[in-house]
N, CA and C atoms of all chains as a GROMACS GRO file, in nm:
protein
  645
    1MET      N    1  16.684   1.231  16.796
    1MET     CA    2  16.590   1.159  16.891
    1MET      C    3  16.636   1.016  16.906
    2GLY      N    4  16.631   0.958  17.027
    2GLY     CA    5  16.693   0.821  17.039
    2GLY      C    6  16.565   0.726  17.001
    3VAL      N    7  16.573   0.612  17.080
    3VAL     CA    8  16.459   0.505  17.030
    3VAL      C    9  16.331   0.547  17.092
    4VAL      N   10  16.234   0.542  17.003
    4VAL     CA   11  16.089   0.597  17.031
    4VAL      C   12  15.996   0.473  17.060
    5GLU      N   13  15.908   0.499  17.172
    5GLU     CA   14  15.823   0.382  17.205
    5GLU      C   15  15.677   0.419  17.128
    6ILE      N   16  15.650   0.338  17.046
    6ILE     CA   17  15.517   0.361  16.972
    6ILE      C   18  15.404   0.286  17.042
    7SER      N   19  15.302   0.354  17.067
    7SER     CA   20  15.186   0.295  17.146
    7SER      C   21  15.093   0.238  17.016
    8GLN      N   22  15.091   0.298  16.903
    8GLN     CA   23  14.984   0.239  16.816
    8GLN      C   24  15.050   0.275  16.673
    9HIS      N   25  15.014   0.170  16.585
    9HIS     CA   26  15.078   0.189  16.438
    9HIS      C   27  14.978   0.200  16.363
   10VAL      N   28  14.973   0.300  16.254
   10VAL     CA   29  14.868   0.321  16.154
   10VAL      C   30  14.939   0.294  16.027
   11ASP      N   31  14.892   0.199  15.940
   11ASP     CA   32  14.933   0.160  15.817
   11ASP      C   33  14.844   0.217  15.708
   12ALA      N   34  14.871   0.331  15.671
   12ALA     CA   35  14.769   0.389  15.581
   12ALA      C   36  14.842   0.380  15.427
   13ARG      N   37  14.910   0.309  15.413
   13ARG     CA   38  14.998   0.278  15.288
   13ARG      C   39  14.892   0.244  15.170
   14GLY      N   40  14.895   0.312  15.068
   14GLY     CA   41  14.798   0.271  14.949
   14GLY      C   42  14.645   0.344  14.968
   15LEU      N   43  14.626   0.410  15.083
   15LEU     CA   44  14.523   0.466  15.107
   15LEU      C   45  14.503   0.632  15.061
   16SER      N   46  14.411   0.665  14.994
   16SER     CA   47  14.407   0.798  14.961
   16SER      C   48  14.334   0.893  15.036
   17CYS      N   49  14.342   1.030  15.022
   17CYS     CA   50  14.261   1.122  15.092
   17CYS      C   51  14.131   1.080  15.108
   18PRO      N   52  14.062   1.099  15.221
   18PRO     CA   53  14.108   1.137  15.364
   18PRO      C   54  14.151   1.038  15.454
   19MET      N   55  14.164   0.909  15.397
   19MET     CA   56  14.174   0.802  15.487
   19MET      C   57  14.305   0.800  15.585
   20PRO      N   58  14.432   0.847  15.524
   20PRO     CA   59  14.527   0.866  15.617
   20PRO      C   60  14.502   0.952  15.745
   21ILE      N   61  14.441   1.064  15.725
   21ILE     CA   62  14.408   1.146  15.835
   21ILE      C   63  14.292   1.088  15.916
   22VAL      N   64  14.194   1.028  15.877
   22VAL     CA   65  14.081   0.974  15.946
   22VAL      C   66  14.152   0.849  16.043
   23LYS      N   67  14.233   0.771  15.971
   23LYS     CA   68  14.310   0.670  16.052
   23LYS      C   69  14.393   0.728  16.166
   24THR      N   70  14.452   0.834  16.127
   24THR     CA   71  14.531   0.895  16.237
   24THR      C   72  14.453   0.944  16.339
   25ALA      N   73  14.329   1.020  16.318
   25ALA     CA   74  14.239   1.077  16.419
   25ALA      C   75  14.188   0.973  16.483
   26GLN      N   76  14.157   0.846  16.434
   26GLN     CA   77  14.108   0.734  16.501
   26GLN      C   78  14.205   0.670  16.595
   27ALA      N   79  14.330   0.656  16.558
   27ALA     CA   80  14.441   0.604  16.631
   27ALA      C   81  14.466   0.698  16.742
   28ILE      N   82  14.490   0.812  16.741
   28ILE     CA   83  14.509   0.905  16.842
   28ILE      C   84  14.429   0.898  16.973
   29LYS      N   85  14.304   0.854  16.947
   29LYS     CA   86  14.223   0.842  17.046
   29LYS      C   87  14.234   0.717  17.138
   30THR      N   88  14.316   0.617  17.066
   30THR     CA   89  14.332   0.501  17.152
   30THR      C   90  14.454   0.495  17.238
   31VAL      N   91  14.532   0.593  17.228
   31VAL     CA   92  14.665   0.600  17.319
   31VAL      C   93  14.622   0.714  17.428
   32ALA      N   94  14.710   0.702  17.548
   32ALA     CA   95  14.694   0.812  17.649
   32ALA      C   96  14.786   0.929  17.620
   33PRO      N   97  14.731   1.044  17.673
   33PRO     CA   98  14.798   1.165  17.650
   33PRO      C   99  14.951   1.142  17.672
   34GLY      N  100  15.025   1.212  17.580
   34GLY     CA  101  15.186   1.181  17.597
   34GLY      C  102  15.229   1.076  17.520
   35GLU      N  103  15.147   0.971  17.486
   35GLU     CA  104  15.189   0.865  17.412
   35GLU      C  105  15.209   0.896  17.268
   36LEU      N  106  15.263   0.793  17.198
   36LEU     CA  107  15.314   0.821  17.055
   36LEU      C  108  15.247   0.728  16.964
   37ILE      N  109  15.194   0.773  16.832
   37ILE     CA  110  15.154   0.694  16.730
   37ILE      C  111  15.243   0.688  16.613
   38GLU      N  112  15.262   0.608  16.540
   38GLU     CA  113  15.335   0.615  16.390
   38GLU      C  114  15.249   0.576  16.295
   39VAL      N  115  15.250   0.685  16.189
   39VAL     CA  116  15.158   0.668  16.075
   39VAL      C  117  15.253   0.655  15.960
   40LEU      N  118  15.218   0.541  15.860
   40LEU     CA  119  15.280   0.522  15.740
   40LEU      C  120  15.177   0.549  15.623
   41ALA      N  121  15.220   0.636  15.541
   41ALA     CA  122  15.147   0.665  15.419
   41ALA      C  123  15.215   0.681  15.282
   42THR      N  124  15.144   0.666  15.181
   42THR     CA  125  15.207   0.678  15.052
   42THR      C  126  15.137   0.796  14.970
   43ASP      N  127  15.029   0.840  15.024
   43ASP     CA  128  14.965   0.954  14.947
   43ASP      C  129  15.048   1.074  14.971
   44PRO      N  130  15.095   1.153  14.865
   44PRO     CA  131  15.190   1.262  14.888
   44PRO      C  132  15.123   1.384  14.954
   45GLY      N  133  14.982   1.384  14.931
   45GLY     CA  134  14.905   1.496  15.010
   45GLY      C  135  14.906   1.474  15.162
   46SER      N  136  14.946   1.353  15.201
   46SER     CA  137  14.930   1.326  15.341
   46SER      C  138  15.055   1.426  15.419
   47VAL      N  139  15.160   1.460  15.343
   47VAL     CA  140  15.265   1.542  15.412
   47VAL      C  141  15.196   1.687  15.458
   48LYS      N  142  15.100   1.754  15.390
   48LYS     CA  143  15.053   1.874  15.418
   48LYS      C  144  14.951   1.855  15.530
   49ASP      N  145  14.874   1.739  15.485
   49ASP     CA  146  14.750   1.699  15.566
   49ASP      C  147  14.786   1.683  15.713
   50VAL      N  148  14.888   1.596  15.725
   50VAL     CA  149  14.922   1.548  15.859
   50VAL      C  150  14.982   1.687  15.938
   51ALA      N  151  15.060   1.759  15.851
   51ALA     CA  152  15.106   1.880  15.944
   51ALA      C  153  14.990   1.974  15.972
   52ALA      N  154  14.884   1.986  15.897
   52ALA     CA  155  14.765   2.070  15.917
   52ALA      C  156  14.688   2.004  16.014
   53TRP      N  157  14.667   1.878  16.022
   53TRP     CA  158  14.589   1.819  16.132
   53TRP      C  159  14.663   1.839  16.274
   54SER      N  160  14.791   1.814  16.266
   54SER     CA  161  14.887   1.821  16.398
   54SER      C  162  14.851   1.975  16.468
   55ARG      N  163  14.879   2.079  16.361
   55ARG     CA  164  14.864   2.216  16.410
   55ARG      C  165  14.716   2.234  16.456
   56THR      N  166  14.613   2.190  16.388
   56THR     CA  167  14.486   2.221  16.412
   56THR      C  168  14.429   2.146  16.554
   57THR      N  169  14.474   2.025  16.577
   57THR     CA  170  14.434   1.945  16.680
   57THR      C  171  14.519   1.964  16.802
   58GLY      N  172  14.657   2.008  16.785
   58GLY     CA  173  14.746   2.022  16.894
   58GLY      C  174  14.815   1.891  16.923
   59ASN      N  175  14.806   1.798  16.847
   59ASN     CA  176  14.880   1.658  16.868
   59ASN      C  177  15.008   1.682  16.798
   60GLU      N  178  15.131   1.704  16.864
   60GLU     CA  179  15.246   1.740  16.816
   60GLU      C  180  15.316   1.624  16.718
   61LEU      N  181  15.353   1.689  16.604
   61LEU     CA  182  15.430   1.603  16.501
   61LEU      C  183  15.567   1.603  16.540
   62VAL      N  184  15.614   1.473  16.598
   62VAL     CA  185  15.755   1.501  16.644
   62VAL      C  186  15.862   1.430  16.571
   63GLU      N  187  15.819   1.359  16.471
   63GLU     CA  188  15.905   1.307  16.370
   63GLU      C  189  15.839   1.285  16.247
   64GLN      N  190  15.930   1.313  16.134
   64GLN     CA  191  15.864   1.286  15.990
   64GLN      C  192  15.992   1.250  15.893
   65SER      N  193  15.961   1.149  15.837
   65SER     CA  194  16.066   1.094  15.724
   65SER      C  195  16.005   1.043  15.603
   66VAL      N  196  16.094   1.013  15.490
   66VAL     CA  197  16.039   0.945  15.378
   66VAL      C  198  16.137   0.839  15.354
   67ASP      N  199  16.085   0.716  15.315
   67ASP     CA  200  16.175   0.626  15.267
   67ASP      C  201  16.127   0.570  15.136
   68GLY      N  202  16.185   0.610  15.012
   68GLY     CA  203  16.118   0.550  14.897
   68GLY      C  204  15.980   0.631  14.869
   69ALA      N  205  15.885   0.547  14.860
   69ALA     CA  206  15.747   0.603  14.844
   69ALA      C  207  15.683   0.619  14.972
   70VAL      N  208  15.727   0.573  15.079
   70VAL     CA  209  15.645   0.565  15.216
   70VAL      C  210  15.685   0.699  15.302
   71TYR      N  211  15.595   0.760  15.342
   71TYR     CA  212  15.619   0.863  15.440
   71TYR      C  213  15.587   0.791  15.586
   72ARG      N  214  15.669   0.846  15.661
   72ARG     CA  215  15.652   0.806  15.818
   72ARG      C  216  15.644   0.929  15.904
   73PHE      N  217  15.516   0.931  15.988
   73PHE     CA  218  15.499   1.037  16.082
   73PHE      C  219  15.484   0.981  16.215
   74VAL      N  220  15.554   1.052  16.316
   74VAL     CA  221  15.536   0.998  16.462
   74VAL      C  222  15.462   1.127  16.532
   75LEU      N  223  15.351   1.094  16.580
   75LEU     CA  224  15.256   1.209  16.650
   75LEU      C  225  15.254   1.171  16.798
   76ARG      N  226  15.268   1.285  16.871
   76ARG     CA  227  15.235   1.264  17.019
   76ARG      C  228  15.104   1.307  17.051
   77ARG      N  229  15.008   1.238  17.127
   77ARG     CA  230  14.886   1.267  17.172
   77ARG      C  231  14.906   1.388  17.290
   78LYS      N  232  14.820   1.498  17.263
   78LYS     CA  233  14.833   1.596  17.368
   78LYS      C  234  14.769   1.574  17.505
   79MET      N  235  13.732   2.582  16.460
   79MET     CA  236  13.706   2.453  16.438
   79MET      C  237  13.582   2.413  16.518
   80ASP      N  238  13.523   2.495  16.608
   80ASP     CA  239  13.398   2.447  16.687
   80ASP      C  240  13.271   2.479  16.600
   81GLU      N  241  13.271   2.577  16.511
   81GLU     CA  242  13.134   2.586  16.443
   81GLU      C  243  13.119   2.457  16.352
   82PRO      N  244  12.993   2.416  16.334
   82PRO     CA  245  12.976   2.280  16.258
   82PRO      C  246  12.982   2.311  16.115
   83LEU      N  247  13.031   2.224  16.039
   83LEU     CA  248  13.019   2.222  15.903
   83LEU      C  249  12.892   2.180  15.857
   84ASN      N  250  12.804   2.237  15.777
   84ASN     CA  251  12.676   2.198  15.746
   84ASN      C  252  12.660   2.170  15.584
   85LEU      N  253  12.638   2.045  15.555
   85LEU     CA  254  12.634   1.998  15.433
   85LEU      C  255  12.492   1.965  15.400
   86VAL      N  256  12.428   2.035  15.284
   86VAL     CA  257  12.313   1.985  15.228
   86VAL      C  258  12.327   1.911  15.098
   87LEU      N  259  12.296   1.787  15.103
   87LEU     CA  260  12.330   1.699  14.985
   87LEU      C  261  12.202   1.672  14.897
   88PHE      N  262  12.204   1.725  14.775
   88PHE     CA  263  12.095   1.711  14.685
   88PHE      C  264  12.130   1.603  14.580
   89SER      N  265  12.244   1.611  14.519
   89SER     CA  266  12.286   1.505  14.426
   89SER      C  267  12.292   1.373  14.474
   90GLY      N  268  12.271   1.267  14.407
   90GLY     CA  269  12.266   1.141  14.427
   90GLY      C  270  12.381   1.061  14.353
   91THR      N  271  12.455   1.129  14.268
   91THR     CA  272  12.550   1.056  14.195
   91THR      C  273  12.674   1.023  14.298
   92ASP      N  274  12.743   0.904  14.256
   92ASP     CA  275  12.851   0.870  14.333
   92ASP      C  276  12.971   0.956  14.336
   93ASP      N  277  12.985   1.048  14.247
   93ASP     CA  278  13.117   1.136  14.258
   93ASP      C  279  13.080   1.249  14.356
   94ARG      N  280  12.941   1.300  14.357
   94ARG     CA  281  12.928   1.405  14.437
   94ARG      C  282  12.917   1.377  14.602
   95LEU      N  283  12.858   1.234  14.596
   95LEU     CA  284  12.844   1.173  14.728
   95LEU      C  285  12.978   1.149  14.801
   96GLN      N  286  13.081   1.119  14.699
   96GLN     CA  287  13.212   1.077  14.753
   96GLN      C  288  13.288   1.213  14.790
   97ALA      N  289  13.258   1.316  14.720
   97ALA     CA  290  13.309   1.446  14.763
   97ALA      C  291  13.253   1.478  14.884
   98ALA      N  292  13.136   1.464  14.904
   98ALA     CA  293  13.075   1.509  15.030
   98ALA      C  294  13.112   1.416  15.154
   99ALA      N  295  13.140   1.299  15.104
   99ALA     CA  296  13.202   1.208  15.237
   99ALA      C  297  13.350   1.253  15.274
  100ILE      N  298  13.407   1.293  15.171
  100ILE     CA  299  13.540   1.324  15.198
  100ILE      C  300  13.561   1.455  15.270
  101LEU      N  301  13.477   1.556  15.242
  101LEU     CA  302  13.463   1.684  15.305
  101LEU      C  303  13.421   1.664  15.472
  102THR      N  304  13.333   1.565  15.472
  102THR     CA  305  13.265   1.521  15.612
  102THR      C  306  13.393   1.458  15.685
  103ALA      N  307  13.450   1.367  15.629
  103ALA     CA  308  13.575   1.280  15.692
  103ALA      C  309  13.670   1.378  15.739
  104GLY      N  310  13.712   1.464  15.655
  104GLY     CA  311  13.815   1.560  15.691
  104GLY      C  312  13.793   1.648  15.806
  105ALA      N  313  13.660   1.703  15.812
  105ALA     CA  314  13.619   1.780  15.911
  105ALA      C  315  13.608   1.705  16.046
  106ALA      N  316  13.570   1.575  16.033
  106ALA     CA  317  13.544   1.506  16.161
  106ALA      C  318  13.696   1.482  16.217
  107ALA      N  319  13.789   1.453  16.137
  107ALA     CA  320  13.919   1.428  16.164
  107ALA      C  321  13.974   1.529  16.246
  108LEU      N  322  13.923   1.666  16.212
  108LEU     CA  323  13.989   1.775  16.284
  108LEU      C  324  13.904   1.813  16.411
  109GLY      N  325  13.808   1.729  16.444
  109GLY     CA  326  13.724   1.760  16.562
  109GLY      C  327  13.615   1.860  16.538
  110LYS      N  328  13.578   1.903  16.400
  110LYS     CA  329  13.487   1.981  16.355
  110LYS      C  330  13.347   1.917  16.348
  111PRO      N  331  13.244   1.940  16.420
  111PRO     CA  332  13.107   1.883  16.399
  111PRO      C  333  13.076   1.902  16.256
  112VAL      N  334  12.997   1.799  16.216
  112VAL     CA  335  12.928   1.803  16.077
  112VAL      C  336  12.782   1.763  16.073
  113ASN      N  337  12.712   1.851  16.024
  113ASN     CA  338  12.565   1.819  16.000
  113ASN      C  339  12.536   1.793  15.857
  114LEU      N  340  12.474   1.686  15.832
  114LEU     CA  341  12.430   1.657  15.680
  114LEU      C  342  12.290   1.660  15.680
  115PHE      N  343  12.225   1.704  15.559
  115PHE     CA  344  12.093   1.721  15.551
  115PHE      C  345  12.060   1.656  15.411
  116LEU      N  346  11.997   1.535  15.404
  116LEU     CA  347  11.993   1.474  15.287
  116LEU      C  348  11.840   1.500  15.206
  117GLN      N  349  11.853   1.560  15.092
  117GLN     CA  350  11.739   1.593  15.016
  117GLN      C  351  11.735   1.514  14.874
  118TYR      N  352  11.621   1.496  14.821
  118TYR     CA  353  11.588   1.448  14.693
  118TYR      C  354  11.687   1.321  14.666
  119TRP      N  355  11.772   1.331  14.554
  119TRP     CA  356  11.835   1.223  14.509
  119TRP      C  357  11.950   1.171  14.597
  120ALA      N  358  11.998   1.273  14.689
  120ALA     CA  359  12.109   1.208  14.784
  120ALA      C  360  12.021   1.116  14.880
  121LEU      N  361  11.910   1.160  14.934
  121LEU     CA  362  11.837   1.083  15.026
  121LEU      C  363  11.811   0.940  14.960
  122ASP      N  364  11.776   0.951  14.836
  122ASP     CA  365  11.730   0.824  14.754
  122ASP      C  366  11.843   0.733  14.753
  123ALA      N  367  11.962   0.780  14.747
  123ALA     CA  368  12.090   0.716  14.747
  123ALA      C  369  12.137   0.633  14.887
  124PHE      N  370  12.058   0.688  14.986
  124PHE     CA  371  12.083   0.620  15.131
  124PHE      C  372  11.979   0.529  15.169
  125ARG      N  373  11.890   0.483  15.075
  125ARG     CA  374  11.823   0.374  15.089
  125ARG      C  375  11.885   0.256  15.128
  126ALA      N  376  11.838   0.187  15.223
  126ALA     CA  377  11.907   0.051  15.270
  126ALA      C  378  11.935  -0.055  15.148
  127ASP      N  379  11.842  -0.052  15.059
  127ASP     CA  380  11.845  -0.148  14.951
  127ASP      C  381  11.906  -0.098  14.832
  128ARG      N  382  11.958   0.035  14.831
  128ARG     CA  383  12.036   0.089  14.728
  128ARG      C  384  12.159   0.149  14.750
  129ILE      N  385  12.189   0.150  14.880
  129ILE     CA  386  12.309   0.237  14.915
  129ILE      C  387  12.442   0.177  14.844
  130GLY      N  388  12.458   0.054  14.826
  130GLY     CA  389  12.569  -0.006  14.771
  130GLY      C  390  12.560  -0.019  14.597
  131ALA      N  391  12.461   0.040  14.550
  131ALA     CA  392  12.435   0.021  14.418
  131ALA      C  393  12.519   0.136  14.339
  132ASP      N  394  12.506   0.124  14.219
  132ASP     CA  395  12.590   0.217  14.133
  132ASP      C  396  12.494   0.336  14.110
  133HIS      N  397  12.527   0.450  14.151
  133HIS     CA  398  12.438   0.564  14.126
  133HIS      C  399  12.493   0.652  14.031
  134GLY      N  400  12.581   0.605  13.939
  134GLY     CA  401  12.625   0.688  13.826
  134GLY      C  402  12.716   0.805  13.867
  135LEU      N  403  12.748   0.883  13.766
  135LEU     CA  404  12.818   1.000  13.793
  135LEU      C  405  12.774   1.105  13.719
  136SER      N  406  12.801   1.243  13.753
  136SER     CA  407  12.745   1.352  13.693
  136SER      C  408  12.774   1.350  13.548
  137PRO      N  409  12.700   1.404  13.474
  137PRO     CA  410  12.723   1.409  13.327
  137PRO      C  411  12.852   1.438  13.279
  138GLU      N  412  12.898   1.569  13.363
  138GLU     CA  413  13.038   1.620  13.322
  138GLU      C  414  13.139   1.509  13.314
  139ALA      N  415  13.122   1.390  13.390
  139ALA     CA  416  13.237   1.300  13.408
  139ALA      C  417  13.273   1.239  13.258
  140GLY      N  418  13.171   1.221  13.193
  140GLY     CA  419  13.192   1.141  13.073
  140GLY      C  420  13.268   1.013  13.084
  141ALA      N  421  13.315   0.954  12.952
  141ALA     CA  422  13.376   0.831  12.974
  141ALA      C  423  13.499   0.825  13.032
  142ALA      N  424  13.573   0.926  13.025
  142ALA     CA  425  13.714   0.939  13.088
  142ALA      C  426  13.698   0.964  13.232
  143GLY      N  427  13.605   1.022  13.270
  143GLY     CA  428  13.566   1.031  13.416
  143GLY      C  429  13.546   0.888  13.473
  144ARG      N  430  13.433   0.818  13.420
  144ARG     CA  431  13.401   0.702  13.448
  144ARG      C  432  13.520   0.610  13.478
  145ALA      N  433  13.629   0.607  13.361
  145ALA     CA  434  13.735   0.537  13.378
  145ALA      C  435  13.835   0.574  13.505
  146ALA      N  436  13.851   0.696  13.525
  146ALA     CA  437  13.931   0.744  13.626
  146ALA      C  438  13.859   0.702  13.765
  147VAL      N  439  13.728   0.727  13.785
  147VAL     CA  440  13.663   0.682  13.911
  147VAL      C  441  13.676   0.546  13.932
  148ASP      N  442  13.667   0.454  13.838
  148ASP     CA  443  13.658   0.304  13.833
  148ASP      C  444  13.825   0.276  13.874
  149GLY      N  445  13.904   0.346  13.817
  149GLY     CA  446  14.055   0.310  13.863
  149GLY      C  447  14.076   0.323  13.998
  150LEU      N  448  14.022   0.446  14.055
  150LEU     CA  449  14.048   0.477  14.198
  150LEU      C  450  13.997   0.365  14.292
  151ARG      N  451  13.865   0.326  14.259
  151ARG     CA  452  13.816   0.226  14.334
  151ARG      C  453  13.863   0.103  14.335
  152LYS      N  454  13.916   0.064  14.209
  152LYS     CA  455  14.006  -0.076  14.198
  152LYS      C  456  14.124  -0.066  14.260
  153ALA      N  457  14.174   0.057  14.288
  153ALA     CA  458  14.304   0.076  14.368
  153ALA      C  459  14.281   0.055  14.502
  154GLY      N  460  14.162   0.044  14.552
  154GLY     CA  461  14.109   0.024  14.688
  154GLY      C  462  14.061   0.145  14.769
  155GLN      N  463  14.006   0.246  14.700
  155GLN     CA  464  13.951   0.346  14.753
  155GLN      C  465  13.834   0.316  14.818
  156ALA      N  466  13.785   0.362  14.927
  156ALA     CA  467  13.660   0.332  14.987
  156ALA      C  468  13.543   0.396  14.918
  157SER      N  469  13.420   0.325  14.924
  157SER     CA  470  13.306   0.377  14.881
  157SER      C  471  13.257   0.505  14.964
  158TRP      N  472  13.180   0.577  14.899
  158TRP     CA  473  13.124   0.706  14.984
  158TRP      C  474  13.064   0.655  15.107
  159ALA      N  475  12.990   0.559  15.100
  159ALA     CA  476  12.917   0.504  15.225
  159ALA      C  477  13.034   0.461  15.340
  160GLU      N  478  13.116   0.391  15.289
  160GLU     CA  479  13.231   0.337  15.382
  160GLU      C  480  13.301   0.464  15.448
  161THR      N  481  13.338   0.583  15.354
  161THR     CA  482  13.395   0.693  15.401
  161THR      C  483  13.320   0.756  15.512
  162PHE      N  484  13.178   0.777  15.488
  162PHE     CA  485  13.077   0.824  15.596
  162PHE      C  486  13.097   0.753  15.718
  163ARG      N  487  13.101   0.610  15.709
  163ARG     CA  488  13.101   0.537  15.835
  163ARG      C  489  13.230   0.544  15.900
  164GLN      N  490  13.339   0.572  15.839
  164GLN     CA  491  13.482   0.593  15.896
  164GLN      C  492  13.468   0.726  15.960
  165ALA      N  493  13.410   0.838  15.896
  165ALA     CA  494  13.375   0.974  15.948
  165ALA      C  495  13.305   0.965  16.083
  166LYS      N  496  13.191   0.890  16.075
  166LYS     CA  497  13.119   0.885  16.194
  166LYS      C  498  13.174   0.836  16.314
  167GLU      N  499  13.274   0.739  16.295
  167GLU     CA  500  13.331   0.658  16.398
  167GLU      C  501  13.411   0.763  16.478
  168LEU      N  502  13.463   0.870  16.407
  168LEU     CA  503  13.539   0.967  16.477
  168LEU      C  504  13.453   1.059  16.549
  169GLY      N  505  13.314   1.058  16.536
  169GLY     CA  506  13.225   1.130  16.637
  169GLY      C  507  13.193   1.266  16.586
  170GLY      N  508  13.082   1.332  16.621
  170GLY     CA  509  13.041   1.467  16.570
  170GLY      C  510  12.983   1.464  16.440
  171VAL      N  511  12.957   1.360  16.384
  171VAL     CA  512  12.888   1.346  16.246
  171VAL      C  513  12.740   1.325  16.270
  172ASP      N  514  12.647   1.406  16.216
  172ASP     CA  515  12.498   1.379  16.217
  172ASP      C  516  12.449   1.371  16.086
  173ILE      N  517  12.374   1.277  16.055
  173ILE     CA  518  12.312   1.267  15.914
  173ILE      C  519  12.164   1.263  15.929
  174GLU      N  520  12.086   1.369  15.888
  174GLU     CA  521  11.955   1.376  15.901
  174GLU      C  522  11.884   1.380  15.749
  175ALA      N  523  11.772   1.314  15.744
  175ALA     CA  524  11.687   1.294  15.615
  175ALA      C  525  11.612   1.427  15.614
  176CYS      N  526  11.587   1.488  15.522
  176CYS     CA  527  11.486   1.618  15.498
  176CYS      C  528  11.342   1.536  15.495
  177SER      N  529  11.264   1.600  15.598
  177SER     CA  530  11.117   1.525  15.603
  177SER      C  531  11.046   1.572  15.473
  178LEU      N  532  11.069   1.660  15.404
  178LEU     CA  533  10.992   1.669  15.274
  178LEU      C  534  11.036   1.579  15.163
  179SER      N  535  11.173   1.567  15.167
  179SER     CA  536  11.207   1.458  15.053
  179SER      C  537  11.169   1.313  15.094
  180MET      N  538  11.159   1.288  15.224
  180MET     CA  539  11.094   1.152  15.283
  180MET      C  540  10.959   1.141  15.219
  181ASP      N  541  10.880   1.252  15.231
  181ASP     CA  542  10.731   1.241  15.167
  181ASP      C  543  10.740   1.241  15.007
  182LEU      N  544  10.837   1.296  14.948
  182LEU     CA  545  10.845   1.297  14.818
  182LEU      C  546  10.874   1.162  14.755
  183LEU      N  547  10.958   1.082  14.833
  183LEU     CA  548  11.010   0.954  14.790
  183LEU      C  549  10.917   0.845  14.861
  184HIS      N  550  10.818   0.874  14.944
  184HIS     CA  551  10.757   0.796  14.998
  184HIS      C  552  10.818   0.684  15.091
  185LEU      N  553  10.921   0.746  15.169
  185LEU     CA  554  11.008   0.672  15.256
  185LEU      C  555  10.972   0.678  15.402
  186GLU      N  556  11.001   0.574  15.474
  186GLU     CA  557  10.995   0.557  15.616
  186GLU      C  558  11.145   0.546  15.663
  187GLN      N  559  11.171   0.581  15.791
  187GLN     CA  560  11.315   0.596  15.823
  187GLN      C  561  11.360   0.448  15.821
  188SER      N  562  11.294   0.345  15.834
  188SER     CA  563  11.316   0.194  15.836
  188SER      C  564  11.358   0.167  15.684
  189ASP      N  565  11.339   0.250  15.592
  189ASP     CA  566  11.392   0.219  15.459
  189ASP      C  567  11.522   0.265  15.430
  190LEU      N  568  11.564   0.344  15.515
  190LEU     CA  569  11.738   0.400  15.504
  190LEU      C  570  11.802   0.324  15.579
  191ASP      N  571  11.942   0.357  15.532
  191ASP     CA  572  12.051   0.287  15.597
  191ASP      C  573  12.076   0.342  15.731
  192PRO      N  574  12.132   0.263  15.817
  192PRO     CA  575  12.145   0.318  15.956
  192PRO      C  576  12.250   0.416  15.954
  193LEU      N  577  12.315   0.448  15.859
  193LEU     CA  578  12.402   0.579  15.852
  193LEU      C  579  12.297   0.724  15.871
  194VAL      N  580  12.190   0.692  15.860
  194VAL     CA  581  12.104   0.804  15.865
  194VAL      C  582  12.033   0.811  16.015
  195ASP      N  583  12.067   0.913  16.098
  195ASP     CA  584  12.042   0.911  16.237
  195ASP      C  585  11.896   0.969  16.253
  196GLY      N  586  11.825   1.032  16.163
  196GLY     CA  587  11.693   1.072  16.198
  196GLY      C  588  11.640   1.153  16.063
  197VAL      N  589  11.509   1.198  16.089
  197VAL     CA  590  11.435   1.278  16.000
  197VAL      C  591  11.426   1.430  16.068
  198GLU      N  592  11.437   1.530  15.981
  198GLU     CA  593  11.402   1.668  16.043
  198GLU      C  594  11.363   1.752  15.926
  199GLY      N  595  11.317   1.859  15.960
  199GLY     CA  596  11.283   1.970  15.876
  199GLY      C  597  11.391   2.076  15.859
  200VAL      N  598  11.370   2.171  15.756
  200VAL     CA  599  11.466   2.262  15.736
  200VAL      C  600  11.500   2.353  15.860
  201THR      N  601  11.398   2.386  15.939
  201THR     CA  602  11.426   2.469  16.042
  201THR      C  603  11.515   2.413  16.166
  202ALA      N  604  11.504   2.270  16.195
  202ALA     CA  605  11.574   2.215  16.294
  202ALA      C  606  11.724   2.211  16.232
  203PHE      N  607  11.740   2.186  16.099
  203PHE     CA  608  11.867   2.192  16.026
  203PHE      C  609  11.926   2.312  16.056
  204TYR      N  610  11.867   2.423  16.025
  204TYR     CA  611  11.922   2.550  16.041
  204TYR      C  612  11.963   2.592  16.204
  205LEU      N  613  11.864   2.548  16.271
  205LEU     CA  614  11.898   2.560  16.438
  205LEU      C  615  12.046   2.508  16.463
  206ASN      N  616  12.054   2.352  16.427
  206ASN     CA  617  12.181   2.285  16.434
  206ASN      C  618  12.292   2.345  16.367
  207ALA      N  619  12.274   2.421  16.271
  207ALA     CA  620  12.375   2.479  16.169
  207ALA      C  621  12.449   2.593  16.247
  208GLY      N  622  12.368   2.655  16.349
  208GLY     CA  623  12.440   2.781  16.422
  208GLY      C  624  12.498   2.875  16.323
  209GLU      N  625  12.613   2.907  16.365
  209GLU     CA  626  12.696   3.011  16.276
  209GLU      C  627  12.782   2.952  16.174
  210GLY      N  628  12.791   2.816  16.169
  210GLY     CA  629  12.862   2.751  16.060
  210GLY      C  630  12.819   2.767  15.916
  211GLN      N  631  12.913   2.736  15.838
  211GLN     CA  632  12.884   2.742  15.676
  211GLN      C  633  12.768   2.648  15.654
  212VAL      N  634  12.698   2.678  15.540
  212VAL     CA  635  12.614   2.588  15.487
  212VAL      C  636  12.655   2.559  15.350
  213VAL      N  637  12.671   2.451  15.313
  213VAL     CA  638  12.734   2.416  15.165
  213VAL      C  639  12.629   2.317  15.107
  214PHE      N  640  12.592   2.354  14.961
  214PHE     CA  641  12.518   2.262  14.907
  214PHE      C  642  12.588   2.182  14.785
  215ILE      N  643  12.555   2.056  14.803
  215ILE     CA  644  12.626   1.971  14.703
  215ILE      C  645  12.531   1.896  14.619
   0.00000   0.00000   0.00000
């Protein structure tokens, strides 16, 4: 994937369950359908949680990476 | 995901209330409606003048549990009240006080934190619960 245009950033680093997902759900509502949000989290549980949230809500997880202790997720609002 | 999650809160200790708040927030983040019914000591914990106070932990926590909970709060974990507020921001969360418990504790709705949306009896709670699960905490 080339350069991605992020419409909303969520910094959930240092937050524990359920806050990374709560912040993600709050943020997705602030962007238009088709737009992207980026979520940063340090909670290891967030990997499965974000995947499950994406599958359940239909907001596509387009990109996922880890840099040291920080997980990065890019999601597209459906 | 369309059936509501229905939580009856009985216990008023901070650990059980936090557990309830996390279950609520997780459901709300998935778009699942949540109905909460506050009874007894859980209702007491939602009093406007007490909601931020230390409500203690279940006896099973012990000293080690107390230290663990304090450690997580010190690391920045939100209080259960704040977790409920964040969950409500997502929409679909309704918090009702049990009218019998209101009588028991001699409370008016004005005594309660604004997190509480209203007062109802068990019948209204069951009606709103629909086919969703009812969980007792």
